[in-house]
N, C-alpha and C positions, 0 to 999 in steps of 0.2 A: 374657391371659395364654395362655401355651402349652399345647398339648392335643398327647396321643398317642393312637394310632389304633393298639388290638390286632388284628391280624388270626389267625384258625387257629379248629382245631375245638376246640367244647367240651364238658364235661360235666358232667353232676348225681355228687356224690361225694357216696356216702351211706353213714356208719357206722350199722353197729346193733350201741349193747353193752349186754352181757348177762354171765352168769355160767353155767359147764361145773363141775358137782358131781358128777356120775356116768356113767359107759358107759351107750349105749342097749342093750338087755337082748336085743332080737333083731339087732342088728349091732353090730360093733368099733367105733362112733363116739361121741365125746360126744354129751350132750344139750344143745343149748345153749337157755338162757331168756334171751329178751331183757328188758333194762331200760330202755332210751330209743334215739333216733334224734338223730344231728346231720349237719345235710344244709349243702353250700355248692357254688358252681359250681367246677367244676374244668379241667382244663387251661387253655385259652387263656381261660377263666374266672377262674382263679384269678388270673390274672395280673393281668386286668381289676381285681378286687378288690383285689388290693395297691396297682393304682396309684392306684385311688380315694379307698384309707385313708390314703393317703400324702401325699394333698392336694392329687393333681396333676386336672385335666381330663383325661378318655378316654373314647372310645367304641370299642364293643367291636362287632366286623363277625365273623359264625361262622354257624352251621349250625342251622336251625333244630328240627332231630331230634330227640328226648328221646333223647338214649345217656344212660346210666346204668352207675357204677361201686360196687357194693354190698358194701360191707365187713362180715364180723361176725366180733366183737371182743370176747376176753374183758376184760371189763373193768380189772380187778385187776392183770392183766400185761400187758394191754396185748396179747395174743398174737390174732395173725389165723387162723381159723380156714378162713373161705374167702372167696371174692371174687368176685360174678357180675356179668358186663358182659353188657349188653343194649342192643341199640338202631346199633350201628357199623354195619351192615350196610346201614343207610338214610340213610348221611352225603350228603348233597347238595353240586355243587360251588358254589365261591363264584360271584358274578354281580355284575354293574354295578359292573365294576371300573376305573376308568378314573383319569385323570390329574388332573381338577377335583376327584374324589374325595379323592385322597391330598395335592393339594395345601394344603388344609382344616388341615393336622395341622404340629406343629415337629419330630414323631417318629412312625415306624412300628414296631410292633415287632412280629414272626412268631414266633406260638408255633404251630407246625408240628408235631402230635403224628400224622402221616400216615396220618390215618384217610380221611383223602378230600376233604377239604374246599377243599387246594388242592395243584394238579398242581409241579410244578419250572419248567413254564410260566408260571405264577402269579406265583411269587415273583421268578422274571427281572423280569418286568413292574415289579412292585413298586420292586426294587432299583434298576432302571433307571432309573425316573422318580420316585424322591423320593432326597433327599440323604440322610436321617438313616435308616438300619432297620437295626432292631438284629433277627437271627433264632436263635430256637430250633429244632431240628431236628431231626426222627427219620430223615430221610432220610439217605444219603449226602451229603457233601459232594462239589460239582463244581461246575463254571463256571455254573450257573445263579444263584449267589450270593456271584461276584467282585465284584460292584458295591456290596454292601451294606457299611454302618461295622463292624458289627461280627457275631461268630457266637459264641451260645452251648453249647457240647457239656460232655459227661462223659466220661469216661476210655474209658467202651466205646464210645462214639458215635465219640472220637478212633479209636479202634483200629480202627473200621469203615469208618474213608477214611483213613487213617493216608499209605497209599501215595499216594494224589492228593495231600494234603498237604506231604510231605515233596518231592512235586514241582514245586509250586507258590509259587512265590516272595511272591504276595500275600493267601496265610492267614498267615504270621507275625505280621505287625500287628494282624491281624482277629480270631483265634480265641483265644476264651479260652474254657479248658478247667476244670472245676470238678473240685477232685479229692479230694471227700470230704472227712474230717479234715484234712486237710492243704491244704485253702486252694481255691485256683486259682493257673492258669498262665497270662500273655499273654507273647508271644514267651518270652524267655529269663528273667524274671522271676516270679517263685511270690512271693503273698499269702498269707501264712497266716492261720488263724482261732484263736480259743482255743479247749483243750479243754472240751467239756462233754457233760454225760450228756446222750445220743440218745435221745428216745423215738419219734420216726416222722421217716423221711426225708422223706414223701409231700409232694409240693407247697413242697418247699425249691429246684429250681429253680425255678418259676414265682415264689416270693418274689424270688431272687437275679437274674434277669431284669426284673420290675417295678422294681425297686427301685434295679438299675443305668440303667434307663433314666429312672427320676424325677430321679436325682441326677445324670448327665450333662445332661440341659438346664437345669439349675441353675448346675451350675459349668463346661460343656464340657469337664471332666479326667476322661479313663477311669481314671488311677488312682486318685484318688477316688472315683470310683464303683464301682471293683469293691470296695475296702474297706469301702463304704458297705455295697456290697450284699453282702459276706459279713458285716457286722456283722448283718445282717436275715436273712441265710437263718439265721445261729447260733442267733439267736430264735426260730424255728419249730420248728428240730427238737426240741426241747427240750419243744414241747407235743405233746402226742395231739393224733391226726386228723390233716386239712388244715388250715393256718389263716392266718387275713389279718395281715401286718403293723402293728401302729401306729404313727403317724410317730415317729423317736425322732430325735434332735438328731447 
């Protein structure tokens, strides 16, 4: 059975749902009354959970530090009042990365949120020593990732790296740009998505990356993999909070 290695920064995504029906009498702010809490792994952890949920064996190599993203959300409207992040300043660098370890896996997914777990040199080493590496990174695209198989970035990340991308031909057939409600683009081809009611975009990119990698292992066809990833991401944005996709045909 094929197996995927997920490498990158992970956190705990915590959603505190509640209600706000009045303003605070001593300050012009809403009074939030918690009702329930929803929690799951985020960032690289969310990619890993999606891969497992889709029925593919996977291993997560990530930070040990307890990073948390806690969101306070009004339950009826899904309006987020506040997000409180903690633990990022203590993330440790990756260790014990070697060729023998990488060779155990059919595909490597790098989910780099640029919190400190991976450097450009680490990503370069992984790409040079494994034939099938998929990258999602918040870092600017540069020579460190030219030996990867594919890179998944969003519109804003594309703009941040646009000068480099346009000057380097190797990026043409490797960079998949997600375009929100318009789907995504690889080279000159756009892959559209169905129009749906969006409740929450959080975690959709993780679901896209995970399902892209799983389908690619099964088909070795990037076009079919992108179509499948679009379908999976479209399903999760219709749900509140960060959600894990279940296997679909």
